[in-house]
C-alpha positions in Angstrom: 73.1 98.0 -87.6 71.6 100.9 -89.3 72.8 104.5 -89.4 70.4 107.4 -89.7 71.0 110.9 -91.0 71.0 112.5 -87.6 74.0 110.6 -86.4 77.3 112.4 -86.5 80.7 111.2 -87.3 84.4 112.1 -86.8 86.9 110.8 -89.1 90.2 109.6 -87.6 93.1 109.2 -90.0 94.8 105.7 -89.9 98.1 107.2 -89.0 96.5 108.5 -85.8 94.4 105.4 -85.2 97.4 103.2 -85.4 100.0 105.5 -83.7 101.7 104.5 -80.5 99.2 106.4 -78.4 96.6 105.5 -75.9 92.9 104.7 -76.7 92.1 107.9 -74.8 94.3 110.0 -77.1 92.5 108.5 -80.1 89.1 109.1 -78.6 90.1 112.8 -77.8 91.3 113.2 -81.4 87.8 112.0 -82.6 86.0 114.3 -80.1 88.1 117.2 -81.2 87.3 116.6 -84.8 83.5 116.9 -83.9 84.2 120.4 -82.3 86.5 121.6 -85.2 85.3 124.2 -87.7 86.1 124.2 -91.4 89.8 125.4 -90.6 90.3 122.6 -88.2 90.2 124.8 -85.1 88.4 123.8 -82.0 88.1 125.5 -78.7 86.3 123.3 -76.2 87.3 123.3 -72.5 89.1 120.5 -71.0 86.0 120.1 -68.8 83.8 119.8 -71.8 86.1 117.2 -73.4 86.3 115.2 -70.2 82.5 115.1 -70.0 82.1 114.0 -73.7 84.8 111.4 -73.2 83.4 110.3 -69.8 86.8 110.7 -68.2 88.7 113.2 -65.9 90.4 116.4 -67.0 93.7 115.0 -66.0 93.2 112.2 -68.6 92.3 114.8 -71.1 95.5 116.6 -70.4 97.6 113.5 -70.8 95.8 112.6 -74.1 96.5 116.2 -75.4 100.1 115.8 -74.6 100.2 112.4 -76.6 98.4 114.0 -79.6 100.9 117.0 -79.6 103.9 114.5 -79.4 102.8 112.8 -82.5 102.0 116.0 -84.3 98.3 115.3 -84.6 97.4 118.4 -82.5 98.8 122.0 -82.3 98.0 124.1 -79.3 97.7 127.8 -79.5 96.9 130.2 -76.7 93.4 131.5 -76.6 92.8 135.2 -75.9 89.5 136.2 -74.2 
């Protein structure tokens, strides 16, 4: 396997990787890391996350709850 410079990566800390959460929650964490800015903030829609993860928005909602429950994700209201 070779890796080229145009491939992107998301780092998942081991404590998240091995936490008692679903594989969808781990995948969501990695996906959110790809969206995050230098301050760690990300604002993708649930629909965009579901599309990237190739799953439903309900699955994303459940995965968000799992990440919040282990302290890997903080939710803040967005003001438009």
